[in-house]
C-alpha angles and dihedrals in degrees: 000000000000119000125228109288095023118128115289124222115260119225092266086061097046120112131190116017096006103109095044090046089056094048093047095042088058086062096050093160092061090049091049088056091054093045094044088060089070100077120129110179091261130013089240110016095141111122096152115134119260091238121034120243111280115264112195092196143015144104137260124198120241119194118211122205120185113221123229093266096047118130125227091272125021138186107238120207126172140144123253114201119212130198116251115290095010100106124029103182141002091249088071097065132076140170124240138181119252084263092057099255112145115245123212102255145158128220134199130179116247105181137339131225106269124208115183096203109023112072088190091063102029109110094338097123137038120258092194140349129208113232124199131186142130127271130190105226089179087066102040124011087190123027140160125231132176130234111211122194128189093044122086125239117255095179121059122193097202092204097150095232115144133160089270093061106021091108089062085079093060130095136195122313108275122236117262115284122256106286095023119113113259091242094055110135089354097170090141087081083079102077091184095069125071115255119272116249128194146183118287086216119041119209117202129188126206119270094237089059095046090049093049095045088071094219089160098005139307112305139186134182117284109257094222122063090211092064088054090049091051094045093052096042096053092039087059091053088049088063100038093253094137136132116310093243090069104094111146128077113248119267101183141344094018099288099149146000122337109251104213090189090076104012112112109151092059087077093063116109094032099290094195090053092051091055092046086055092056086054090051093051094047109024085217115153092218091066090048085059094047092049094046093051095047090048094053096043090047091048091056090062096054111101111245094191141006094266095104098075128236089018123088128214108288097028122127106249098198092067110083118237116264095206136009098272098033105148089197136297104280094209092066097053106092131161104176090091092045090051089051090048091050093050093049104038100027090226102161092190086079092070091075097058087040089057091043095053090044091059096037098055094049093046098048105036127051118222095202122087110267118250115276093242092058112104101163135063128039133291117161137151088244090060091044092052093050089049095050091046093049091056093039097055092040087057094047093047097045106018087221114164093222090067093044092049092050093047092052093046089051095051091046089051092051091054093046091052091058096038094044107017117207119263112289096027123108121264121287089250088059094044089055094200091302124124097237115177138169116285091229090074093043100094092295135308134089137241131168090245143074109260145211131169118228093206092048090047090055087059089052093047091055094054091044087050093052088046091054090051093067095030113037084217112170091203091065091054091048091052092048093047094048094049094048094044092055091046092051091049102038109004099072133074145175131207101204093177091066109103095216108027099030094110094052128094112218133187119241112246085230132002130196137189088269107035150336127272130207125204096209109346134281093302089069098033094059087066091072093055096102097050093047086049086061093056092049094049091051090043093052088049093048093045091054091045090054090051099258135122118262095191095115092050094042091057091063097045099080093043093051089045087056093051091047092053090049092052091049092050093044093065097057117099141158129278126260097137096312129100110267089219099049119205108198109192100019092229089064093094087060095056093041101046105008095086098024100058090115100046088115090062089053094045090238099120 
């Protein structure tokens, strides 16, 4: 890392978006038109409740699409998520035709809305329910049904399908759809993993229902059509659905197809969950398929036991060990996407890897600040975020007290570390509610300063936000607000003398109590504008919820938004055997959209 004031890289040293930024910056007027399109009435006008007002009855449409291998009549099984408080039991839901005629169906609970501190909310309503019935594909390859809640079923199907055996209904992965690249979702190139299987009949729900259900957090459509275009363009690259003239696997710098036989870092930032989020935002069945396939393939690489030495149960087997007794890299063990897959497919087999990851992340990464004297090993906000998420989604999926208790202890420990810092750390007033730590334990490197990473704090802020959604825990809001406030005040910078990026606000790669630090100059740092924007949006909301003024944070949001849109646009390019929306590295979609899927709800994008 380079400290503030160090030599900045010239354009010949730039990697990534440098050349495209230069070309577009020379046409500033055109860029201004693009940026100006991102203009919600207020940077943070969102005042909607975290949970929609309870509706005791109603209907939601579900669209069935028979896959190419579907037989004349198929048993259809899928999960339907519900907002908190909307459905109290599986007996209060039924399936109807589009004309309102009841269909014989079965229903099983998948998970309940958990609340760690309010018994009146804890487990009192269903998170999702598995619905099972028969559909004649020979009559209608595509059909619309209605799911009605608040009215009991009078016709049972008695098909014997439950979460434990729902996958017995599935068949081989279908070929890419017409218009999709032949390499789309080509996980089969990896001969070490079992083949992906999938439903013979896909059941998709409307985007407005998925966003309202809060599977990950409350969502709303993006205000700017350009944001949607970028998200979908880069998401297609994320699954190898690119132009037909792209034929070779990438060798470097994202110049071709992703080779899942060797690709590892693409699974950072919970890749399956990111694809589920695209489905939530669109309601498009093709993203349901992409998310399902990614979840199943990823699940096959989670260790189910300790037999794969040195990996421990819950470790991600595809990531090579770093040292002899490496139990697995904790930042690759994610269960949010597996939890979403469980809620929407009803596949009970996913509960085992969810359990495994929940135990693994707690065992192999500490949530408390490391002792001041420690100068080796790793402690970062990213690892902390993965650990909290692992326990959070294990608790939501299972309701088991051990995950709730570990999660509550971790949150309390975080607050204690900033209220009463460990021996050797500065005072609580100097820490300012931020989990500063020595740079020696922050993935290597050394600076004469206490350190935090704005982009990693954005990952932590997203998990704390999700935890607050189910807990109403004020401590989570305090942590989000304090980290966002510090980043807004000290974690952003400009380089006005730069002829191409002088107008843009960028986040420091890392920032300490004394100064900011860059990894490779502003041309790299601008690429984290969108994820840090997510931290500021959540921080502004949290600050207001705590009774404070978010003005100092609000000022930075439109400026980071401008930088983010510039970065998105800078990675587009022409064809010529290369993806138009280039992901370099593959994990970039995860840090761009993995923690900012709900920025439409906040009014930030």
